[in-house]
C-alpha positions in Angstrom: 105.0 87.2 22.7 108.3 86.0 22.7 107.3 82.5 23.4 105.8 81.9 20.1 108.9 82.6 18.1 111.2 80.1 20.0 110.6 76.5 18.7 114.4 76.9 17.5 115.8 74.4 20.0 113.2 71.6 19.3 115.2 68.5 20.2 116.1 66.0 17.8 113.3 63.5 17.7 112.8 60.0 16.3 109.6 58.4 15.2 109.5 55.5 15.8 111.4 55.5 18.9 112.4 51.4 18.6 112.3 49.4 15.5 111.2 45.5 15.4 111.6 44.2 11.8 112.5 40.7 9.9 116.1 40.2 8.7 116.0 41.2 5.2 113.3 43.7 5.5 113.7 47.3 6.1 111.9 50.3 8.1 112.2 53.6 7.9 112.4 56.2 10.9 111.6 60.1 10.5 114.2 62.1 12.2 113.1 65.7 12.9 114.1 68.5 15.1 117.6 68.1 13.9 120.2 70.9 14.4 122.9 70.9 11.4 124.2 67.4 10.3 122.3 64.1 11.1 124.7 61.2 11.5 123.1 57.8 11.9 125.4 54.8 12.8 124.7 51.0 13.8 126.5 49.5 16.8 126.0 46.1 15.4 126.2 46.1 11.7 125.7 42.2 11.6 122.0 42.7 12.8 121.0 46.0 11.5 122.5 48.3 8.8 122.0 52.2 8.6 121.4 54.7 5.7 120.0 58.6 6.0 118.1 60.2 3.0 115.8 62.9 2.7 118.7 64.9 4.3 117.8 68.7 5.5 119.6 70.9 8.1 116.5 70.2 10.3 115.5 66.5 9.5 116.1 63.3 7.9 114.9 59.6 6.7 116.5 57.2 8.5 116.4 53.9 6.9 116.9 50.9 9.1 117.7 47.4 7.6 117.6 43.9 9.0 120.6 41.7 8.5 120.2 39.3 11.1 118.1 38.2 14.1 119.2 39.6 17.6 119.1 43.1 18.6 121.6 46.3 17.7 121.2 49.9 19.1 121.5 52.7 16.1 122.8 56.2 17.7 121.8 59.3 15.6 123.5 62.3 16.5 123.2 66.1 15.4 125.7 69.3 16.1 123.6 69.6 19.2 122.9 66.2 20.3 125.7 63.6 20.9 124.2 60.0 20.8 120.1 59.8 20.7 119.7 55.6 21.1 117.2 53.7 19.1 116.8 49.9 20.1 116.7 47.7 17.2 114.7 44.5 17.2 115.6 42.1 14.2 113.6 38.9 13.9 114.1 35.7 12.4 112.2 36.5 8.4 109.0 34.5 8.0 109.2 32.5 4.7 106.2 34.0 2.6 104.9 32.3 -0.3 104.5 34.4 -3.3 100.6 33.6 -3.0 100.0 34.4 0.0 101.0 38.3 -0.9 97.9 38.9 -3.2 
């Protein structure tokens, strides 16, 4: 049947759909179902910055880096989707002593 052969209209998907991280830390968000070039932009770069890697015509890896405590919205877009918002919450970084990392 033709229904099985039509996964072309997959929607732009973010995984996870929200991000919470500490200032100074970074985390990745998988972008899939993209159509054409993927772009990402943080609306509050004083709180969080973003960068893209592993970009293909249908997916990409978004790295979110916490800059300072607060909240920011990251907008992800492709050729078909204008702005998919990713809420980012940055918390105060906890001081970790090297001994507790073992």
